[in-house]
N, C-alpha and C positions, 0 to 999 in steps of 0.2 A: 161641760161635764165631767169632775172628775170621780170615774170609774171607781178606784183608787180608795180612798178615803172610808173607813168605817161607819155606819152607820148611828147616830144614835136609839137611844130604844123608845125617844117620844120621834125621831125621823124615820122609824120601823112602823110606828104605827100607823102616825100619815100616809105612809107607800101605802101600806096595808089596807088600810078605812081607804081610801082614794082608789084600789084594785077591785073590791068588793062595792062601790058605790055606794060608802057609806057616809050622807053628805053631813049625816050633826057631827061623829067623831070629824070628819076634813073642817068641816067649820068650828067645832071645838082646838084645834089643831090650829088651822090660822089665827084664831085668837087671843090664844097664845103666842103666837109670835108676836104680836105686839109688847107684851107683858117680861113678855124671856127670849132672849137672840138664840138658845140652844137649838131653833129648829133651823135647819135652812130649806125656804120653802123653792128652792130647783134641786135639793139632792134627791139620786137617781141609788135603782137598784144594785145588784152584781151585775144585773144584765144592761145599765146604763139606765132605763126609764124608766122618768119621773115620773111624775104620781099624774098629771096631764094625760102620757103616752100611758098612765096603766085605766085613767079616765075613760080614754078615749077606749080600751083593750076592752071594759066591762059597758061602754054606750052607755055610759051614765050621766045625761045630758043635765042636769043638773049639776054632779060633782064639775063637769067638765067647766060648767058657765060658771061655777064658784072659783076654781082652778085658776080661766083666765085674765084676771085679772092681777094675780098676786105674783102670779110665776114671768121669770124672763123669758124675752122672743125666740132667742134659740129654741128653748122647751116648747113655746106655739109654734117654732118655722117647724121641728122633728113629730110633732104631737097631728100634725097638719097632712106632711105626708104618713104617717102611721091612718090614719082619717080614712084618706084617700085608697091607701092598698087590702082597705080593712073596706072598703064600699058602704061606710058609715057615713051617708050624703049628707043625712039632716046636722051631723056632728061638725063636720068637712062645712059646710055654710057657714056655721053660728063658727068655729076657730079659723075660717080664710075670716070671715069681716073680723075677729079682734087680729089679725094679722095685717090688713088690710089700715087702720084703724092705728095700730103699734109701730107703724111701718111709716103713717104721715105726723102720727105726735114726735119721731127722728127727727124730721124736718122745718119743726117750726122751732 
């Protein structure tokens, strides 16, 4: 993850929505991704936190589930470790299943 890149306005809105657990805005941002390539779904804030990391922080299960199918494996791994360190057991279960499934897809 490249922390030095400057975020676009769309990426700032996306990360802020993930941090707040604002599912409609995250969904809208992800929907616009298919039409417009200005949003990098794996972007990170100045502290190196991805949208998934921020969603784990806010303990927004719906946002976490929405992002799991979109972000790269590196974001998922880092967010799993973050969820473990927070003691967010429900999120750990959901994210770890996603890690397991993503890992299986790598070998197929």
